[in-house]
PABA-607834 format. One line per field, with one value per residue (C-alpha): x, z, y; residue in one letter. Coordinates in nm, 2 decimals, m for minus. Example, Ala and Ser with C-alpha at 12.3 -4.5 7.8 and 13.67 -1.06 7.14 Angstrom:
// PABA-607834
c1 = (1.23:1.37)
c3 = (0.78:0.71)
c2 = (m0.45:m0.11)
residu = (A:S)
***
This chain:
// PABA-607834
c1 = (0.01:0.29:0.46:0.20:0.05:0.41:0.44:0.13:0.25:0.62:0.48:0.40:0.77:0.94:0.87:0.95:1.29:1.35:1.31:1.32:1.35:1.38:1.52:1.57:1.54:1.27:1.15:1.47:1.37:1.01:1.01:0.84:1.17:1.37:1.59:1.92:1.95:2.34:2.32:2.59:2.53:2.55:2.27:2.16:1.76:1.72:1.82:1.61:1.31:1.34:1.39:1.09:0.88:0.98:0.85:0.55:0.35:0.59:0.79:1.13:1.36:1.69:1.96:2.05:2.29:2.24:2.38:2.04:1.80:1.74:1.55:1.13:0.95:1.23:1.34:0.95:0.90:1.21:1.10:0.78:0.89:1.13:1.47:1.69:1.97:2.31:2.62:2.97:3.28:3.27:2.93:2.86:3.22:3.25:2.87:2.75:2.88:2.75:2.37:2.43:2.35:2.03:1.98:2.11:1.82:1.61:1.73:1.71:1.36:1.25:1.40:1.24:0.91:1.04:1.10:1.35:1.68:1.85:2.21:2.47:2.76:3.00:2.92:2.94:2.76:2.96:2.87:3.07:3.08:3.23:3.19:3.39:3.55:3.28:3.26:3.39:3.07:2.82:2.95:2.93:2.57:2.47:2.57:2.47:2.14:2.11:2.23:1.95:1.66:1.75:1.61:1.73:1.57:1.74:1.96:2.14:2.07:2.30:2.18:2.37:2.25:2.38:2.24:2.28:2.34:2.26:2.18:2.06:1.67:1.55:1.82:1.75:1.79:1.85:1.86:2.05:1.93:2.17:2.15:2.06:2.34:2.21:2.38:2.32:2.59:2.83:2.72:2.92:3.24:3.16:3.09:3.45:3.66:3.40:3.71:3.79:3.39:3.33:3.66:3.51:3.17:3.31:3.47:3.14:2.95:3.21:3.30:2.90:2.84:3.09:2.93:2.64:2.77:2.95:3.29:3.54:3.90:4.05:3.95:4.14:3.93:3.55:3.53:3.69:3.45:3.14:3.29:3.32:2.97:2.86:3.01:2.92:2.65:2.40:2.54:2.66:2.29:2.17:2.49:2.36:2.01:1.92:1.67:1.76:1.47:1.56:1.75:1.89:2.01:2.16:2.36:2.49:2.65:2.74:2.93:3.11:3.22:3.33:3.58:3.73:3.84:3.94:4.17:4.34:4.39:4.59:4.75:4.69:4.78:4.95:4.62:4.37:4.57:4.57:4.18:4.14:4.33:4.12:3.80:3.83:3.88:3.55:3.30:3.47:3.36:3.05:2.93:3.07:2.82:2.55:2.53:2.51:2.71:2.45:2.40:2.70:2.60:2.52:2.27:2.05:2.15:1.97:1.66:1.82:1.70:1.47:1.10:1.15:1.30:0.95:0.75:0.89:0.82:0.49:0.48:0.64:0.37:0.11:0.25:0.35:m0.02:0.02:0.38:0.26:m0.03:0.23:0.47:0.19:0.06:0.37:0.67:0.69:0.68:0.95:1.18:1.15:1.21:1.53:1.63:1.55:1.74:2.03:2.03:2.03:2.24:2.62:2.70:2.57:2.50:2.18:2.06:1.79:1.69:1.64:1.52:1.22:1.12:1.07:0.95:0.61:0.62:0.64:0.40:0.15:0.16:0.12:m0.20:m0.31:m0.32:m0.40:m0.72:m0.85:m0.80:m0.97:m1.21:m1.32:m1.28:m1.49:m1.72:m1.72:m1.55:m1.57:m1.41:m1.13:m1.03:m1.02:m0.82:m0.54:m0.58:m0.47:m0.22:m0.07:m0.08:0.07:0.37:0.43:0.36:0.62:0.90:0.92:0.80:1.13:1.38:1.25:1.28:1.62:1.68:1.53:1.72:2.01:1.91:1.87:2.21:2.42:2.17:2.30:2.64:2.81:3.18:3.12:2.93:3.24:3.46:3.34:3.24:3.58:3.70:3.44:3.57:3.89:3.78:3.58:3.88:4.10:3.82:3.85:4.22:4.14)
c3 = (m0.02:0.09:m0.22:m0.44:m0.27:m0.29:m0.67:m0.77:m0.56:m0.67:m1.07:m1.06:m0.95:m1.14:m1.48:m1.28:m1.18:m1.50:m1.80:m2.00:m1.89:m2.12:m2.13:m2.38:m2.42:m2.12:m2.25:m2.10:m1.72:m1.80:m1.81:m1.58:m1.44:m1.22:m1.26:m1.11:m1.24:m1.24:m1.25:m1.21:m0.90:m0.96:m0.82:m0.46:m0.44:m0.78:m0.96:m0.84:m0.83:m1.20:m1.29:m1.09:m1.23:m1.63:m1.53:m1.35:m1.26:m1.23:m0.89:m0.88:m0.52:m0.46:m0.21:m0.01:0.26:0.58:0.80:0.72:0.87:1.19:1.41:1.43:1.16:0.91:0.91:0.85:0.56:0.35:0.39:0.28:m0.06:m0.13:m0.02:0.11:0.36:0.27:0.47:0.38:0.64:0.63:0.72:0.98:1.08:1.08:1.28:0.98:0.76:0.93:0.90:0.52:0.55:0.64:0.33:0.08:0.23:0.18:m0.18:m0.26:m0.13:m0.34:m0.62:m0.64:m0.63:m0.96:m0.85:m1.01:m0.79:m0.84:m0.71:m0.76:m0.87:m0.81:m0.43:m0.41:m0.47:m0.70:m0.94:m1.20:m1.60:m1.54:m1.45:m1.12:m1.07:m0.98:m0.66:m0.64:m0.40:m0.71:m0.87:m0.56:m0.49:m0.84:m0.81:m0.47:m0.57:m0.86:m0.62:m0.35:m0.57:m0.89:m1.11:m1.49:m1.62:m1.38:m1.57:m1.49:m1.65:m1.72:m1.69:m1.77:m1.61:m1.81:m1.68:m1.84:m1.46:m1.22:m0.97:m1.16:m1.22:m1.56:m1.67:m1.86:m1.73:m1.97:m1.87:m2.13:m2.09:m2.22:m2.30:m2.01:m1.91:m1.85:m1.51:m1.61:m1.88:m1.59:m1.36:m1.46:m1.46:m1.10:m0.98:m1.10:m0.97:m0.81:m0.79:m1.18:m1.25:m1.08:m1.26:m1.55:m1.51:m1.43:m1.72:m1.91:m1.68:m1.61:m2.00:m2.10:m1.84:m1.94:m2.27:m2.13:m2.00:m2.14:m1.97:m1.91:m1.94:m1.75:m1.47:m1.56:m1.92:m1.69:m1.83:m2.13:m2.27:m2.12:m2.33:m2.68:m2.63:m2.60:m2.88:m3.14:m3.00:m3.20:m3.50:m3.50:m3.42:m3.75:m3.95:m3.82:m3.91:m3.54:m3.30:m3.04:m2.84:m2.83:m2.52:m2.70:m3.00:m2.78:m2.56:m2.91:m3.01:m2.63:m2.64:m2.98:m2.88:m2.50:m2.70:m2.92:m2.61:m2.45:m2.73:m2.77:m2.40:m2.48:m2.83:m2.89:m2.55:m2.72:m2.88:m2.63:m2.37:m2.64:m2.69:m2.29:m2.23:m2.53:m2.38:m2.04:m2.19:m2.43:m2.15:m1.90:m2.11:m2.20:m1.80:m1.76:m2.02:m1.88:m2.22:m2.34:m2.66:m2.85:m2.93:m3.15:m3.32:m3.70:m3.72:m3.41:m3.45:m3.76:m3.56:m3.37:m3.66:m3.57:m3.74:m3.47:m3.19:m3.24:m3.26:m2.95:m2.72:m2.82:m2.71:m2.36:m2.34:m2.39:m2.15:m1.88:m1.68:m1.69:m1.49:m1.27:m1.13:m1.16:m0.91:m0.70:m0.65:m0.60:m0.54:m0.19:m0.14:m0.42:m0.23:0.05:m0.11:m0.21:0.13:0.32:0.03:0.04:0.38:0.47:0.20:0.21:m0.10:m0.38:m0.48:m0.23:m0.38:m0.65:m0.38:m0.13:m0.31:m0.48:m0.17:0.00:m0.25:m0.22:0.14:0.13:m0.15:m0.02:0.30:0.09:m0.13:0.18:0.33:0.02:m0.03:0.32:0.30:m0.06:0.07:0.35:0.12:m0.21:0.01:m0.32:m0.32:m0.72:m0.72:m0.48:m0.69:m1.00:m0.82:m0.70:m1.09:m1.20:m0.99:m1.06:m1.45:m1.46:m1.29:m1.56:m1.83:m1.61:m1.64:m2.05:m2.00:m1.79:m2.01:m2.31:m2.18:m2.08:m2.47:m2.59:m2.34:m2.51:m2.85:m2.77:m2.61:m2.91:m3.15:m3.00:m2.93:m3.29:m3.12:m2.87:m3.11:m3.36:m3.09:m2.92:m3.26:m3.38:m3.06:m3.10:m3.45:m3.32:m3.07:m3.35:m3.55:m3.26:m3.18:m3.53:m3.51:m3.18)
c2 = (0.01:0.23:0.16:0.27:0.56:0.70:0.58:0.78:1.09:1.09:1.07:1.43:1.52:1.33:1.50:1.85:1.73:1.57:1.73:1.38:1.03:0.76:0.38:0.16:m0.22:m0.25:m0.58:m0.69:m0.68:m0.75:m1.11:m1.41:m1.53:m1.39:m1.09:m0.96:m0.59:m0.51:m0.09:0.16:0.43:0.82:0.95:0.78:0.68:0.87:0.57:0.26:0.52:0.61:0.28:0.15:0.42:0.31:m0.04:0.02:m0.15:m0.38:m0.37:m0.35:m0.41:m0.28:m0.33:m0.03:0.05:m0.10:0.15:0.36:0.13:0.23:0.03:0.18:0.34:0.41:0.05:m0.08:0.21:0.12:m0.27:m0.21:m0.03:m0.29:m0.23:m0.50:m0.37:m0.47:m0.40:m0.32:m0.34:0.04:0.10:m0.18:m0.36:m0.72:m0.72:m0.55:m0.83:m1.11:m0.97:m0.96:m1.36:m1.26:m1.05:m1.27:m1.48:m1.26:m1.20:m1.56:m1.53:m1.26:m1.42:m1.76:m1.56:m1.44:m1.08:m0.83:m0.69:m0.40:m0.48:m0.15:m0.34:m0.09:m0.09:0.29:0.62:0.89:1.10:1.05:0.98:0.66:0.30:0.22:m0.12:m0.36:m0.55:m0.92:m1.00:m0.97:m1.25:m1.47:m1.32:m1.45:m1.77:m1.79:m1.73:m1.98:m2.27:m2.15:m2.08:m2.36:m2.19:m2.23:m1.84:m1.66:m1.38:m1.09:m0.78:m0.48:m0.13:0.19:0.55:0.81:1.19:1.48:1.67:1.44:1.69:1.97:2.06:2.00:1.75:1.45:1.05:0.75:0.41:0.20:m0.17:m0.43:m0.77:m1.04:m1.23:m1.57:m1.76:m2.11:m2.06:m2.03:m2.25:m2.62:m2.39:m2.28:m2.58:m2.71:m2.39:m2.10:m1.86:m1.89:m1.87:m1.55:m1.41:m1.53:m1.37:m1.05:m1.03:m1.05:m0.84:m0.54:m0.48:m0.49:m0.20:0.00:m0.02:0.13:0.44:0.74:0.66:0.90:0.72:1.02:1.23:1.49:1.53:1.53:1.90:1.86:1.59:1.82:2.12:1.88:1.78:2.12:2.26:1.93:1.74:1.88:1.95:1.55:1.47:1.66:1.53:1.18:1.21:1.13:1.28:1.58:1.46:1.10:0.98:0.69:0.92:1.16:0.89:0.69:1.10:1.14:0.80:0.86:1.25:1.09:0.81:1.08:1.27:0.93:0.86:1.16:1.16:0.82:0.98:1.33:1.52:1.81:1.94:1.80:2.07:2.30:2.28:2.31:2.59:2.77:2.59:2.76:3.10:3.05:2.88:3.18:3.47:3.32:3.30:3.63:3.77:3.53:3.36:2.99:2.85:2.75:3.14:3.08:2.75:2.82:2.57:2.72:3.10:3.16:3.24:3.53:3.77:4.12:3.91:3.59:3.79:4.02:3.71:3.55:3.90:3.85:3.54:3.63:3.88:3.66:3.42:3.62:3.62:3.25:3.25:3.52:3.27:3.00:3.24:3.35:2.99:2.79:3.01:3.00:2.61:2.61:2.85:2.62:2.29:2.49:2.60:2.28:2.07:2.29:2.33:1.93:1.78:1.80:1.55:1.65:1.25:1.28:1.65:1.51:1.25:1.47:1.79:1.53:1.38:1.72:1.87:1.58:1.71:2.07:2.11:1.84:2.08:2.38:2.29:2.16:2.46:2.67:2.44:2.51:2.94:2.92:2.70:3.02:3.25:3.14:2.93:2.73:2.36:2.37:2.76:2.63:2.30:2.54:2.75:2.46:2.35:2.69:2.68:2.33:2.38:2.70:2.57:2.30:2.61:2.82:2.51:2.63:2.96:3.07:2.87:3.04:3.41:3.29:3.23:3.53:3.73:3.54:3.66:3.99:4.08:3.93:4.11:4.44:4.35:4.26:4.30:4.05:3.80:3.81:3.76:3.45:3.34:3.29:3.17:2.93:2.83:2.76:2.53:2.34:2.28:2.15:1.92:1.81:1.74:1.50)
residu = (M:V:W:H:I:L:R:Y:W:I:S:F:F:I:P:V:F:Y:K:R:L:Q:A:N:H:L:E:N:I:K:V:K:G:P:V:I:I:A:M:N:H:P:N:A:F:T:D:P:I:L:I:T:S:L:T:H:P:M:K:L:K:F:M:A:R:G:D:V:F:K:P:G:L:I:T:S:L:L:E:S:I:G:I:V:P:I:F:R:I:Q:D:G:G:K:E:G:L:K:K:N:E:D:A:Y:R:R:V:N:Y:L:L:S:K:N:S:K:I:I:V:F:A:E:G:L:C:I:Q:E:R:R:L:R:P:L:K:K:G:V:A:R:M:V:F:G:A:F:E:A:I:N:N:E:H:L:V:V:V:P:I:G:V:N:Y:S:N:P:S:K:L:R:S:N:A:F:Y:N:I:G:E:P:I:R:V:R:E:F:I:E:A:Y:R:N:N:P:A:R:A:N:R:A:F:M:D:V:L:E:P:R:M:K:A:L:V:T:H:I:Q:N:P:D:D:D:E:A:V:L:Q:V:E:T:L:C:K:R:A:E:L:L:K:Q:Q:L:N:P:T:N:L:E:H:D:F:R:V:L:Q:Q:L:T:E:K:V:N:A:A:S:L:Q:N:R:E:V:L:G:E:F:K:T:Q:A:K:A:Y:F:D:A:L:R:A:H:N:L:R:D:W:L:F:D:P:S:Q:N:A:Q:S:N:P:I:H:L:V:S:R:C:F:A:L:L:A:G:A:P:I:W:A:L:A:M:I:G:N:Y:L:P:F:L:L:T:N:Y:I:T:K:K:I:V:K:N:I:E:F:F:S:S:F:Y:I:G:I:A:M:I:V:F:L:I:Y:Y:V:L:C:F:I:T:L:N:V:V:F:A:S:G:L:L:T:F:L:S:L:F:A:F:G:L:S:A:W:F:S:L:Y:Y:V:P:F:F:K:K:T:R:G:M:F:V:I:Q:N:N:K:V:L:V:A:Q:L:S:S:Q:R:N:M:L:L:A:L:I:N:K:L)
***
């Protein structure tokens, strides 16, 4: 019951925080038999929540750090929504590791009922665009589960979780689902030599998971990859006749650009170093003038002509009353959610999880208070309901209105500063020439 209530309530907030949420090959999970899902873990509780929303009505279970399971209400709540505690040596010490036997028994029981269990194979949560080395315990758990439930249909499905920016409002999330690995194909080798079979299994799983994420080989190149993507992604999508709004197409191009930088990091360090120096100057200049790179992209800035700008201004004027209604009805809980989240969250990996959770509570309380107040003012349930509906609808409208306003403002800046445009366009062209050399 708790899971279903939370599932429907959170479905209002996920599309607010994440502009696009998409998965491919969901059929690899939605099978009748038991499934262990091996997933990377950049974004705390958000990772399993988003994939669970995509697979609805199927209910996924997942393993989480045992040290958050405090006796009482918290533990009951976590277990009711399908979370199984797992302990690491740094979390619960040797006593915690002993408790893992109970956790594995719980997992095996769930798998015997054809459940789908998410395992975070890296063993840690960190916001990096790379796959960390997988924990050896994954293979032991998989083979232990096979032996316990004796089900030849047990499969391990690798998933790569890819965010445009995990902790940023209105970012994208793409779940790249790989081909199932049939555990039974390793069982004979496991029974002959468990240690060797464990290594063989991990040698299959790790490269498959790595292929499902944009893996930046060298951490020193993280910013360079983001800059190359900013400069080239849209042009590459159009060049390859791909859909910019399709996150699977988006991932395909991002992976190509990431591999370009990975290769340059090994073979062309001098050009890559020059690119980093010039890119820093270019993006610093953009930030200084509160501008975005797309304004200088020839495939997009053709829109920045006077007629187009005038039409955008009329659209902004027409939408201003709706935006104002959104501010009246939602700005206070929005500010409160931001304030509480930033006050509580110390690790960036937990930002979106807490933001969504706090928003669910704050907006519920706020809208209940609004309902009581408006019902007294209007003395009409219908008018009260229509007012709250208008607040919600206008809030959704503002998610698109505000970026539209910012883009229009940027267009005006470049229309009225030809010297700046010429300077930044020249810098951009030099960067594109360096990228071609990579």
